[in-house]
C-alpha positions as CSV (number, residue, x, y, z in Angstrom):
1,M,9.0,29.1,10.0
2,P,9.3,25.5,8.7
3,L,10.5,23.1,11.4
4,E,13.8,22.2,9.7
5,D,14.5,25.9,9.0
6,I,14.3,26.4,12.8
7,N,17.0,23.8,13.1
8,T,19.1,25.2,10.3
9,Q,19.1,28.6,12.0
10,A,20.0,27.1,15.4
11,W,23.0,25.3,14.1
12,K,24.1,28.3,12.1
13,V,24.1,30.4,15.4
14,Y,25.9,27.5,17.1
15,G,28.6,27.5,14.5
16,Q,29.0,31.2,14.7
17,R,29.5,31.0,18.4
18,Q,32.2,28.3,18.0
19,L,33.9,30.2,15.3
20,A,34.0,33.3,17.5
21,R,35.7,31.1,20.2
22,A,38.1,29.7,17.6
23,Y,37.2,26.3,19.1
24,T,38.1,23.2,17.1
25,P,37.4,19.8,18.6
26,P,40.4,17.5,18.5
27,I,40.6,14.5,16.2
28,P,39.5,11.6,18.5
29,D,41.7,8.5,19.0
30,R,38.6,6.4,19.0
31,M,35.2,6.8,17.4
32,S,32.5,7.7,19.9
33,W,28.8,7.6,19.2
34,T,27.9,9.7,22.3
35,P,29.1,12.9,23.8
36,W,30.8,10.8,26.5
37,E,34.1,9.2,25.8
38,G,34.5,5.5,26.4
39,V,30.8,4.7,26.3
40,G,29.8,2.1,23.7
41,P,31.6,0.6,20.7
42,G,34.0,2.3,18.3
43,A,34.3,2.5,14.5
44,E,34.4,-1.3,14.2
45,I,30.6,-1.4,14.0
46,L,30.9,0.2,10.5
47,G,32.7,-3.0,9.4
48,D,35.8,-2.9,7.2
49,I,35.7,0.6,5.6
50,T,39.3,0.6,4.3
51,G,39.1,2.3,0.9
52,R,35.3,2.5,1.1
53,R,33.2,5.6,0.5
54,V,31.5,6.6,3.7
55,V,29.0,9.5,4.2
56,D,28.8,11.5,7.5
57,I,25.3,13.0,7.9
58,G,25.6,16.3,9.8
59,S,29.4,16.3,9.9
60,G,29.7,19.5,12.0
61,A,33.3,20.4,12.7
62,G,34.5,17.3,10.7
63,H,36.6,15.6,13.4
64,H,34.8,12.3,13.2
65,A,35.2,12.2,9.4
66,V,38.9,12.9,9.7
67,H,39.3,10.1,12.3
68,L,37.8,7.5,9.9
69,V,40.1,8.6,7.1
70,Q,43.3,8.7,9.2
71,A,42.7,5.7,11.5
72,H,40.6,3.4,9.3
73,G,41.6,4.3,5.7
74,A,38.0,5.3,4.7
75,R,37.1,7.9,2.0
76,V,34.6,10.2,3.8
77,T,32.2,12.8,2.6
78,G,30.8,15.0,5.3
79,I,27.5,16.7,4.5
80,E,26.5,19.7,6.7
81,L,23.6,22.0,6.2
82,S,24.8,24.8,8.5
83,P,27.2,27.1,6.6
84,T,29.0,28.1,9.8
85,Q,29.5,24.4,10.9
86,H,30.8,23.7,7.3
87,E,33.2,26.6,7.6
88,R,34.6,25.2,10.8
89,A,35.3,21.9,9.1
90,V,36.8,23.3,5.9
91,S,38.9,25.9,7.7
92,T,40.6,23.2,9.7
93,H,40.6,20.0,7.6
94,A,40.5,21.2,4.0
95,N,43.9,19.7,3.2
96,V,43.2,16.2,4.6
97,H,43.4,13.7,1.9
98,D,40.4,11.4,1.2
99,V,37.9,13.6,3.0
100,E,35.6,16.2,1.5
101,F,33.1,18.5,3.1
102,V,29.9,19.4,1.3
103,Q,27.6,22.2,2.5
104,G,24.0,21.6,1.7
105,D,20.9,19.4,2.4
106,A,21.7,15.8,2.9
107,A,18.6,14.4,1.2
108,E,19.2,16.6,-1.9
109,Y,22.9,15.6,-2.0
110,L,22.2,11.9,-1.7
111,A,19.6,12.0,-4.5
112,R,22.3,12.9,-7.1
113,A,25.4,11.2,-5.5
114,E,26.8,7.8,-6.4
115,P,25.6,5.3,-3.7
116,F,27.9,5.1,-0.7
117,D,29.3,2.0,1.0
118,A,28.4,3.1,4.5
119,A,26.6,5.9,6.4
120,Y,26.5,7.3,9.9
121,A,25.0,10.2,11.8
122,I,26.1,11.1,15.3
123,G,23.3,12.8,17.1
124,T,22.2,14.6,13.9
125,L,19.5,12.6,12.1
126,G,16.9,13.5,14.8
127,F,16.9,17.0,13.4
128,I,15.6,15.9,10.0
129,D,12.1,14.5,9.3
130,P,12.6,10.8,9.1
131,H,10.1,10.6,6.3
132,R,12.6,12.7,4.3
133,S,15.9,11.5,5.5
134,L,15.4,7.7,5.5
135,P,14.3,7.3,1.9
136,A,17.2,9.5,0.9
137,L,19.6,7.3,2.8
138,R,18.1,4.2,1.2
139,D,18.7,5.7,-2.3
140,G,22.1,7.0,-1.3
141,L,23.5,3.6,-0.1
142,R,24.3,0.5,-2.0
143,P,22.5,-2.7,-1.1
144,G,24.0,-4.3,2.0
145,A,25.6,-1.0,3.2
146,P,25.6,-0.4,7.0
147,L,23.8,2.6,8.5
148,I,24.8,3.6,12.1
149,L,22.7,6.2,13.9
150,S,23.3,7.8,17.3
151,L,20.0,9.4,18.5
152,L,18.7,11.0,21.6
153,H,16.4,8.7,23.7
154,T,15.9,10.5,27.0
155,D,16.9,14.1,27.5
156,L,18.5,15.9,30.5
157,H,15.1,16.6,32.0
158,G,14.3,12.8,32.0
159,I,11.7,13.2,29.1
160,G,11.8,9.9,27.2
161,P,11.1,9.2,23.5
162,S,7.8,9.7,21.7
163,T,5.7,6.9,20.2
164,E,4.5,9.3,17.4
165,V,6.5,10.5,14.4
166,A,6.4,14.1,15.5
167,P,9.1,16.6,16.5
168,R,9.3,18.4,19.9
169,E,11.3,21.2,21.2
170,Q,14.8,20.4,22.4
171,M,17.6,22.8,23.4
172,I,21.2,23.0,22.1
173,L,23.3,23.9,25.2
174,L,26.5,25.9,24.9
175,R,28.5,27.0,27.9
176,D,28.1,30.8,28.8
177,D,25.5,31.3,26.0
178,P,21.7,31.1,25.9
179,P,20.3,27.7,24.8
180,L,19.2,27.4,21.2
181,P,15.7,26.0,20.6
182,T,15.4,23.3,18.0
183,Q,12.7,20.9,16.7
184,M,13.8,17.3,17.1
185,W,12.4,13.8,16.3
186,V,13.0,11.9,19.6
187,L,11.4,8.6,18.8
188,A,11.0,5.3,20.6
189,P,13.4,2.5,19.4
190,Q,10.5,0.4,18.1
191,L,9.3,3.4,16.1
192,W,12.7,4.0,14.6
193,E,12.8,0.3,13.7
194,D,9.4,0.5,12.1
195,L,10.4,3.5,10.0
196,L,13.7,2.0,8.9
197,T,11.9,-1.2,7.9
198,E,9.4,0.8,6.0
199,Y,12.1,2.5,4.0
200,G,14.2,-0.5,3.1
201,F,16.5,-1.2,6.0
202,R,16.9,-4.2,8.3
203,V,17.6,-3.2,11.9
204,E,20.3,-5.5,13.4
205,T,20.6,-4.0,17.0
206,I,19.4,-1.1,19.0
207,D,21.4,-0.3,22.1
208,L,20.7,2.2,24.9
209,L,23.8,4.0,26.0
210,H,23.6,5.6,29.4
211,H,25.5,8.7,30.7
212,P,28.6,7.6,32.8
213,D,27.2,9.6,35.7
214,E,24.5,7.4,37.0
215,S,22.6,10.4,38.4
216,A,22.2,11.8,34.9
217,S,19.0,10.9,33.1
218,V,20.2,11.4,29.5
219,I,20.3,8.2,27.3
220,Q,21.4,7.8,23.7
221,Q,20.2,5.2,21.2
222,L,22.6,3.5,19.0
223,I,21.0,1.8,16.0
224,R,22.8,-0.5,13.7
225,A,20.9,-1.1,10.4
226,R,21.7,-2.4,6.9
227,R,20.3,-1.3,3.6
228,L,18.3,-4.2,2.1
229,P,18.7,-5.3,-1.5
230,D,16.5,-3.7,-4.1
231,R,13.3,-5.7,-4.6
232,P,12.0,-6.4,-8.1
233,L,9.1,-4.3,-9.3
234,R,6.9,-7.4,-9.1
235,I,7.4,-10.4,-6.8
236,S,7.4,-13.7,-8.5
237,S,5.5,-16.8,-7.5
238,R,5.8,-20.5,-8.5
239,P,4.1,-23.8,-7.8
240,R,5.5,-26.1,-5.1
241,S,6.1,-28.8,-7.7
242,T,5.2,-29.7,-11.3
243,K,2.6,-32.2,-10.0
244,A,-1.0,-31.1,-10.1
245,P,-2.5,-30.5,-6.6
246,T,-4.7,-33.2,-5.2
247,A,-8.4,-32.1,-5.5
248,H,-9.7,-31.5,-2.0
249,A,-12.2,-28.7,-2.3
250,A,-15.3,-27.8,-4.4
251,V,-16.2,-24.1,-5.0
252,G,-19.7,-23.1,-6.2
253,V,-22.2,-20.3,-6.3
254,G,-25.9,-20.1,-5.6
255,A,-28.2,-17.3,-6.7
256,I,-31.3,-16.0,-5.0
257,L,-33.9,-14.4,-7.3
258,L,-36.9,-12.9,-5.4
259,S,-40.0,-11.8,-7.3
260,E,-43.5,-10.9,-6.2
261,Q,-44.3,-14.7,-6.5
262,G,-41.4,-15.8,-4.3
263,V,-38.0,-17.2,-4.7
264,L,-36.9,-19.1,-7.9
265,L,-36.2,-22.8,-7.5
266,G,-35.7,-25.6,-10.1
267,R,-35.8,-29.4,-9.8
268,H,-32.6,-31.4,-10.3
269,H,-33.0,-34.7,-12.1
270,R,-32.1,-36.4,-8.8
271,G,-35.2,-34.8,-7.2
272,T,-33.9,-32.0,-5.1
273,L,-35.1,-28.4,-5.4
274,E,-32.3,-25.9,-5.9
275,L,-31.4,-22.3,-6.5
276,P,-29.7,-21.5,-9.8
277,G,-26.0,-22.0,-9.5
278,G,-23.1,-24.3,-9.9
279,T,-19.3,-24.7,-10.0
280,V,-17.0,-21.7,-10.3
281,E,-14.7,-22.2,-13.3
282,A,-11.0,-21.4,-13.4
283,G,-10.2,-17.7,-13.6
284,E,-13.9,-16.8,-13.1
285,S,-15.1,-14.2,-10.5
286,F,-18.1,-15.2,-8.3
287,E,-20.3,-12.6,-10.1
288,A,-19.3,-14.0,-13.5
289,A,-20.1,-17.5,-12.3
290,V,-23.6,-16.4,-11.1
291,I,-24.3,-14.7,-14.4
292,R,-23.1,-17.7,-16.5
293,E,-24.9,-20.3,-14.4
294,L,-28.1,-18.3,-14.5
295,A,-28.0,-18.0,-18.3
296,E,-27.1,-21.7,-18.8
297,E,-29.7,-23.1,-16.4
298,T,-32.6,-20.7,-16.7
299,G,-32.1,-18.5,-19.8
300,L,-32.2,-15.3,-17.6
301,I,-29.8,-12.5,-18.3
302,A,-28.2,-10.5,-15.5
303,H,-25.2,-8.1,-15.3
304,V,-22.4,-7.6,-12.8
305,G,-24.1,-4.5,-11.3
306,D,-27.2,-6.7,-10.6
307,I,-25.3,-9.1,-8.3
308,R,-24.7,-8.6,-4.6
309,L,-22.4,-11.2,-3.0
310,L,-23.7,-12.3,0.4
311,G,-20.8,-14.3,1.8
312,T,-19.2,-17.7,1.9
313,L,-20.5,-21.0,3.4
314,V,-18.0,-23.7,4.3
315,D,-18.8,-27.3,5.1
316,H,-17.4,-30.8,4.5
317,V,-19.0,-33.5,2.4
318,G,-17.3,-36.9,2.1
319,G,-14.0,-35.5,3.1
320,V,-14.1,-32.7,0.6
321,L,-14.2,-29.1,1.7
322,R,-17.1,-27.4,0.1
323,V,-17.1,-23.6,-0.3
324,T,-20.3,-22.0,-1.5
325,V,-20.8,-18.3,-2.2
326,G,-24.3,-17.0,-2.0
327,A,-25.5,-14.1,-4.1
328,L,-28.6,-12.0,-4.4
329,V,-29.6,-11.1,-8.0
330,R,-31.5,-7.8,-7.8
331,A,-32.5,-7.5,-11.5
332,W,-32.7,-9.7,-14.6
333,Q,-34.2,-10.0,-18.1
334,G,-36.4,-12.8,-19.5
335,Q,-38.5,-15.5,-18.0
336,P,-37.0,-18.7,-16.4
337,A,-37.3,-21.8,-18.6
338,T,-35.9,-25.3,-18.7
339,Q,-32.7,-25.4,-20.8
340,L,-31.6,-28.3,-23.0
341,D,-28.8,-30.6,-21.6
342,E,-29.1,-29.0,-18.1
343,S,-29.6,-31.1,-15.0
344,V,-31.9,-28.6,-13.3
345,G,-35.2,-27.4,-14.9
346,D,-38.9,-26.9,-14.2
347,W,-38.2,-23.5,-12.8
348,A,-40.9,-22.0,-10.6
349,W,-41.5,-19.3,-8.0
350,H,-42.1,-20.3,-4.4
351,P,-43.4,-18.0,-1.7
352,L,-40.9,-17.7,1.2
353,D,-43.6,-18.9,3.7
354,Q,-44.5,-21.9,1.5
355,L,-41.1,-23.3,0.6
356,P,-41.2,-27.0,-0.5
357,D,-39.5,-29.9,1.3
358,G,-36.4,-31.5,-0.3
359,L,-34.2,-28.4,-0.8
360,F,-30.7,-29.1,-1.9
361,V,-28.4,-28.6,1.2
362,C,-26.3,-25.8,-0.4
363,S,-29.5,-23.9,-1.4
364,A,-30.9,-24.3,2.0
365,Q,-27.7,-23.0,3.6
366,I,-27.7,-20.0,1.3
367,L,-31.4,-19.2,2.0
368,T,-30.9,-19.3,5.8
369,A,-27.7,-17.2,5.6
370,W,-29.7,-14.6,3.7
371,R,-32.9,-14.9,5.9
372,P,-32.0,-16.5,9.2
373,E,-35.7,-16.5,10.2
374,L,-36.6,-19.1,7.5
375,A,-37.6,-22.4,9.1
376,I,-35.3,-24.7,7.1
377,D,-33.4,-27.7,8.5
378,H,-29.9,-28.4,7.0
379,P,-26.5,-29.6,8.1
380,P,-24.4,-26.8,9.7
381,A,-22.0,-24.6,7.7
382,H,-19.7,-21.8,8.7
383,F,-21.0,-18.5,7.1
384,T,-18.8,-15.4,6.6
385,H,-20.6,-12.2,5.6
386,F,-19.2,-10.0,2.8
387,A,-19.2,-6.3,3.5
388,P,-22.0,-4.5,1.5
389,G,-20.9,-3.8,-2.1
390,T,-17.9,-6.2,-1.9
391,P,-16.9,-7.2,-5.4
392,S,-14.8,-10.2,-6.2
393,T,-11.6,-9.5,-8.2
394,P,-9.8,-12.0,-10.4
395,V,-6.2,-12.4,-9.1
396,D,-4.6,-11.5,-12.4
397,T,-6.1,-8.0,-12.2
398,L,-4.6,-7.2,-8.8
399,A,-1.5,-4.9,-8.9
């Protein structure tokens, strides 16, 4: 039997027993969030509910709902899944103005109802899977509406709350009758806060309310939360100011091409020997920058699937932060050749055990990040590996 069906059956039997006794709880003089009178706050934690639409989740015999109508001027809808508990409420309070009692599933009802101004559940929400009840409450409340939850924290046997979102067996106790087994989500306060936050609420306070008999172990949680405003489908961004940012970093790529003859290096007109590469242009992925620079400088053609990003190297030159992304090009078409109007040319293959002196610092850093055993001296740089197969994704494609 599904877990919540176990609970439905238990509360149906409970209601039958109370109907057989003809027991109707009195309308309280003061709202109580625990089974013990005088412990904790009253209805004031709901805020000003005069004329407001309030929903009672698991309204039972209906006495709390009637109190809010008569003492605080609220308009209350009590939702109760158990048909016998619903019968108790209707048979006693059907003629009370501004209160209605609905028999059915709370999540299904809230999905089609006009959003309420406040909601509360006294000891009842723990009998519903929070992954079902909390999103329903979010959708069933207007932005800014309070949600007050009274929940079991520690039971009569001293068993405290769980740190996992999983139910456990708890008993409904009724004098002179056998206990009724239920499945209940008895969760730690932090876990309830995490769940409420996940489903669009801000938790304001969580209080632990103890039994007035100090020898009793049972503790109730009282959670005060508020439904957050709806967020837009997409979050906007904006610059800090209309002024262009001050340039303080340089971002480039360097490509390693390894053939049977060795690694490809070209000579810059200033004399250094370098890997193919250069500056990353605006809106360009690292792979695209490698492919473009390779074609511009050497005439070689590569494709995105041929590029494996190795990681980032970070160092400082003349007060400017320099970020260089190394890449391994695993396949290409064509033969390397000097290109007109390019500052690097005279491309040649160099065996790894016969690398020339005068390597450009960034190229040297990339080569030793790739092969740490290479005996190349260069200024230090911080290297962060990319996971194998990590692609770079332009920001405008992220959703």
